[in-house]
C-alpha positions, 0 to 999 in steps of 0.5 A, spaced: 452 815 187 447 811 191 439 813 191 436 812 198 430 808 199 424 810 203 427 806 209 433 810 209 429 817 209 431 822 215 427 821 221 423 827 223 427 832 228 427 830 235 426 834 241 420 838 241 414 835 238 410 842 238 407 844 231 408 851 228 401 853 230 402 851 237 408 857 237 403 862 234 398 861 240 403 861 245 403 867 250 409 870 252 409 874 258 414 880 257 417 883 263 416 890 264 423 894 263 426 896 269 427 904 269 433 907 272 430 910 279 436 916 279 433 918 272 426 918 274 428 923 280 433 927 275 439 926 280 445 928 277 450 926 282 450 920 287 453 922 294 457 917 298 454 920 304 447 917 303 448 910 306 441 908 306 441 909 299 447 906 297 445 900 302 439 898 297 444 897 291 449 892 295 447 885 297 448 881 303 455 879 302 457 886 301 457 886 293 455 891 288 448 889 285 449 889 277 446 893 273 441 888 270 438 886 277 438 893 279 435 897 273 440 902 273 442 906 267 449 905 265 451 912 267 448 912 274 451 905 275 458 907 274 456 913 279 453 909 284 459 904 283 464 910 285 460 912 290 460 905 294 467 905 293 468 911 296 464 910 302 467 903 303 474 907 303 471 912 308 468 907 312 461 909 311 460 902 308 463 896 310 467 892 305 463 885 307 458 883 312 458 881 319 457 874 317 463 873 313 468 877 317 
């Protein structure tokens, strides 16, 4: 096996040229975790009659807002999804907005 000379030595890593010290001194701003508003209010059942509440969790196209954006817990997000679908079926909420019809 041939030995490598100094001119064939590996080059330093390409890309980010910051030292380790820079990473230690950098401040990372952590986002505050969203709290489920249904858990805060201790809501056990989400009603499909409450149109104003359900509209907060539907975007302008009529899609249900995902859990990571709305901040709901998994239990209440499932209940919210069922309530929105029931409200759509009974024509309390539209399936799509007026713009996209």
